[in-house]
N, C-alpha and C positions, 0 to 999 in steps of 0.2 A: 248565455252567456260563461256556463260554469263548462261544457267545452272545451271553447275556445281560448280557455284562461288552465285547461290542460294539456290543449295542442303545443301553446306557448310553453308550459312549463319541462313537459316528456323532454324535447330535445333541450334546450340549457340543462336539461344535468346531466346530458353526454354528453353538450362539447365544454360544459366545468371537466369533466373525466379526460377529455380529451385534449386539454390543456395542460395538463400538466405534464409533465416529462419522464420516459419510461423509462425504466432507470434500467444498463443494458453492464452486459460482463463487463465487455469492451470499456465500461464509459472508466476503468481503471488503468486503460495505452495513454502512456506518457509520461515526461516528466518532471517530475515531483522531489519540490525543497525543503527537507525535513523542520519542524520550528525552531530551532538549536539555531537554523540556519550555516550548518556547516556542512551538509552529503544532499547532494541529488543522485536520485535512484530514477534513471527509467524500466517502466512496467513496459513488457510485450506480453504477445502470446507468443509461449509452448508447446506447440503442441494443441490440446484445447484447454490447458490451463493455462494461467496466468505468471510470468517470471519477475523477476526486480532487478537490475541489476547497476552495482555506482558508476557513472558516470562525471563526478566533478564532488574533490572534497577541499574546504579549504583548507589555503594556503597558509598555516598560521603556526608558529610557533610550536605551538602545545604539542604539534598536527606531526611533526618537520622533530620535534623530539621524542614523539614516541614512537613513529609510526619510522621513521627514514622517511629519506628521499629518492627517490618518488618513494608515497609510501607504501608499505607491506604489511604482509598478511603476517606481524609477529608474533600473535599470542596462539597461529592457529593450532590444532594440538598436534598434527602430522606437521613434525619438523621440516618435509622436506618441497610443505606449502609456501613457509614463514618467507622465501623472497620474490615468493608471487606480488604479483601491483593490487593494490584496491582495490584502483579505481578501473571498469570495466569486470570486476567480478560479481559476478552471481552472487543475494544475498536473502532474492524472495526467492523460494523455489516451491512449485507445481503448487502453488492457490490456485480450487478450483472454487466457482462462483455458483452459491447460492442463490438459485432467484425470490423461494420465499423468504428468506429474512435481508437477502442484499448483502449475504458475505462472502468474501473472498479463504479461505480457510486455505495454511498448506503449513515449509515450513519456514523458518526467518531465521540467519550467520550474525552473531554478532561479532567486526570484529574484535573488536575493542576485548571481549576475553578469549577468544574462539571458538565459543560456543554455539551451537542447535538450539531453537528453539522451536513450539509447534509456536505457528502466529495466525490473525487474523487480521481480517483489513474489512473499510467499513467509509462506503461516499457521505460525508454529511450533506445534511439538507445546501447547504452550504455554498455546496464545489469545495470542499475543501480534503482529503483522506487520513482517519483517524486507521491508526495502526496497535496493537498488543501484541503481546508477546510476550510465552510464561511457560510456566506449567501448570496445567489440568490440576484441581481441583476443586474435589464434587462436585466437578459439569463445574466450572468457575475457570474462566481465564485468571492468571494470579500473578500478572508479570509487570513491564513497562511501555508505558503508548504513549506517541506522536504524534502531533498533526502536521499531514503533507498541504504546499500549497502549488498547486499546478501553474511551474512555471511555464509550458509550450501552449 
Protein backbone atom coordinates (compact mmCIF):
# COMPACT_ATOMS: atom_id res chain seq x y z
CA UNK A 1 0.00 0.00 0.00
CA UNK A 2 2.90 2.33 0.85
CA UNK A 3 4.38 1.84 -2.62
CA UNK A 4 1.03 2.51 -4.29
CA UNK A 5 0.77 5.83 -2.40
CA UNK A 6 4.30 6.85 -3.52
CA UNK A 7 3.57 5.73 -7.08
CA UNK A 8 0.57 8.10 -7.18
CA UNK A 9 2.12 10.98 -5.21
CA UNK A 10 5.34 11.48 -7.20
CA UNK A 11 3.72 11.82 -10.66
CA UNK A 12 1.12 14.15 -9.15
CA UNK A 13 3.89 16.47 -7.90
CA UNK A 14 5.37 16.65 -11.39
CA UNK A 15 1.98 17.34 -12.97
CA UNK A 16 1.30 20.16 -10.51
CA UNK A 17 4.58 21.88 -11.44
CA UNK A 18 3.93 21.37 -15.15
CA UNK A 19 0.50 23.02 -14.85
CA UNK A 20 2.06 26.32 -13.76
CA UNK A 21 2.93 28.46 -16.82
CA UNK A 22 6.62 28.96 -17.39
CA UNK A 23 7.57 32.62 -17.84
CA UNK A 24 9.36 33.54 -21.02
CA UNK A 25 11.12 36.71 -22.06
CA UNK A 26 8.64 37.01 -24.92
CA UNK A 27 5.74 37.39 -22.42
CA UNK A 28 6.23 41.17 -22.61
CA UNK A 29 5.57 41.27 -26.37
CA UNK A 30 2.28 42.98 -27.14
CA UNK A 31 0.42 46.24 -26.60
CA UNK A 32 -0.03 47.59 -23.08
CA UNK A 33 -2.18 50.39 -21.60
CA UNK A 34 -0.68 52.36 -18.70
CA UNK A 35 -2.72 52.58 -15.49
CA UNK A 36 -3.45 56.27 -16.11
CA UNK A 37 -5.20 55.18 -19.35
CA UNK A 38 -3.32 57.90 -21.28
CA UNK A 39 -0.78 55.91 -23.31
CA UNK A 40 -0.42 52.57 -25.07
CA UNK A 41 3.01 51.08 -25.70
CA UNK A 42 3.83 48.16 -27.95
CA UNK A 43 6.69 46.00 -26.69
CA UNK A 44 8.50 44.01 -29.35
CA UNK A 45 11.73 42.14 -29.95
CA UNK A 46 14.64 44.39 -31.02
CA UNK A 47 17.60 42.16 -31.75
CA UNK A 48 18.07 39.92 -28.70
CA UNK A 49 16.45 42.53 -26.41
CA UNK A 50 13.03 44.15 -26.06
CA UNK A 51 11.92 47.68 -26.92
CA UNK A 52 8.67 49.58 -26.49
CA UNK A 53 7.19 52.32 -28.65
CA UNK A 54 4.20 54.57 -28.14
CA UNK A 55 1.34 53.51 -30.40
CA UNK A 56 -1.46 55.66 -28.94
CA UNK A 57 -1.91 58.68 -26.68
CA UNK A 58 -5.16 59.96 -25.21
CA UNK A 59 -6.48 62.92 -27.17
CA UNK A 60 -7.07 65.19 -24.18
CA UNK A 61 -7.00 68.96 -23.86
CA UNK A 62 -4.09 68.65 -21.44
CA UNK A 63 -2.06 66.61 -23.94
CA UNK A 64 -2.87 68.99 -26.80
CA UNK A 65 -1.91 72.02 -24.67
CA UNK A 66 1.34 70.42 -23.52
CA UNK A 67 2.52 68.54 -26.63
CA UNK A 68 0.67 70.20 -29.53
CA UNK A 69 -1.22 68.43 -32.31
CA UNK A 70 -0.05 65.89 -33.27
CA UNK A 71 1.79 65.28 -29.98
CA UNK A 72 5.44 66.33 -30.22
CA UNK A 73 8.49 65.57 -28.07
CA UNK A 74 8.62 69.17 -26.79
CA UNK A 75 10.82 68.43 -23.74
CA UNK A 76 13.54 66.53 -25.60
CA UNK A 77 16.97 67.92 -24.58
CA UNK A 78 18.00 67.72 -28.27
CA UNK A 79 16.25 70.75 -29.77
CA UNK A 80 16.33 69.14 -33.23
CA UNK A 81 14.11 66.30 -31.95
CA UNK A 82 11.43 68.48 -30.34
CA UNK A 83 9.35 68.47 -33.52
CA UNK A 84 9.25 64.65 -33.69
CA UNK A 85 5.94 62.88 -33.05
CA UNK A 86 5.55 61.06 -29.74
CA UNK A 87 3.36 58.37 -31.30
CA UNK A 88 5.83 55.98 -32.90
CA UNK A 89 8.66 56.99 -30.59
CA UNK A 90 10.67 54.23 -28.90
CA UNK A 91 10.63 54.99 -25.16
CA UNK A 92 11.80 51.65 -23.76
CA UNK A 93 15.19 50.71 -25.16
CA UNK A 94 17.28 47.56 -25.04
CA UNK A 95 15.49 45.84 -22.19
CA UNK A 96 17.25 42.56 -21.47
CA UNK A 97 15.38 39.67 -19.87
CA UNK A 98 16.82 37.87 -16.85
CA UNK A 99 15.14 34.48 -16.44
CA UNK A 100 16.47 34.11 -12.89
CA UNK A 101 14.39 36.97 -11.48
CA UNK A 102 11.93 37.52 -14.34
CA UNK A 103 12.95 41.16 -14.79
CA UNK A 104 13.59 43.13 -17.95
CA UNK A 105 16.16 45.90 -17.47
CA UNK A 106 17.03 48.75 -19.79
CA UNK A 107 16.55 52.48 -20.37
CA UNK A 108 13.24 54.34 -20.31
CA UNK A 109 12.71 57.78 -21.85
CA UNK A 110 10.11 59.94 -20.07
CA UNK A 111 8.72 62.32 -22.68
CA UNK A 112 7.04 64.52 -20.07
CA UNK A 113 10.43 65.81 -18.90
CA UNK A 114 12.84 64.73 -21.65
CA UNK A 115 14.96 62.53 -19.37
CA UNK A 116 16.17 58.97 -19.75
CA UNK A 117 16.25 56.72 -16.70
CA UNK A 118 17.33 53.23 -15.80
CA UNK A 119 14.26 51.08 -15.67
CA UNK A 120 12.90 47.61 -15.26
CA UNK A 121 9.72 45.73 -15.99
CA UNK A 122 8.30 42.57 -14.50
CA UNK A 123 5.22 40.48 -15.22
CA UNK A 124 2.81 40.30 -12.29
CA UNK A 125 1.02 37.06 -11.39
CA UNK A 126 -2.29 38.60 -12.51
CA UNK A 127 -0.96 39.16 -16.05
CA UNK A 128 -0.33 42.90 -15.68
CA UNK A 129 3.07 44.47 -16.29
CA UNK A 130 4.86 46.44 -13.58
CA UNK A 131 7.40 49.05 -14.68
CA UNK A 132 9.66 51.27 -12.63
CA UNK A 133 12.12 53.90 -13.77
CA UNK A 134 14.45 56.19 -11.91
CA UNK A 135 17.86 56.14 -10.33
CA UNK A 136 19.65 53.34 -8.54
CA UNK A 137 20.54 54.29 -4.99
CA UNK A 138 22.51 51.73 -2.97
CA UNK A 139 21.35 48.99 -5.35
CA UNK A 140 17.65 49.92 -5.12
CA UNK A 141 15.58 51.59 -7.82
CA UNK A 142 14.10 54.89 -6.64
CA UNK A 143 11.58 56.47 -8.96
CA UNK A 144 8.13 56.19 -10.49
CA UNK A 145 6.25 52.96 -11.09
CA UNK A 146 3.28 52.08 -13.27
CA UNK A 147 1.08 49.06 -13.83
CA UNK A 148 0.12 48.23 -17.40
CA UNK A 149 -2.73 46.09 -18.74
CA UNK A 150 -2.42 44.07 -21.93
CA UNK A 151 -4.81 45.30 -24.61
CA UNK A 152 -4.10 42.88 -27.44
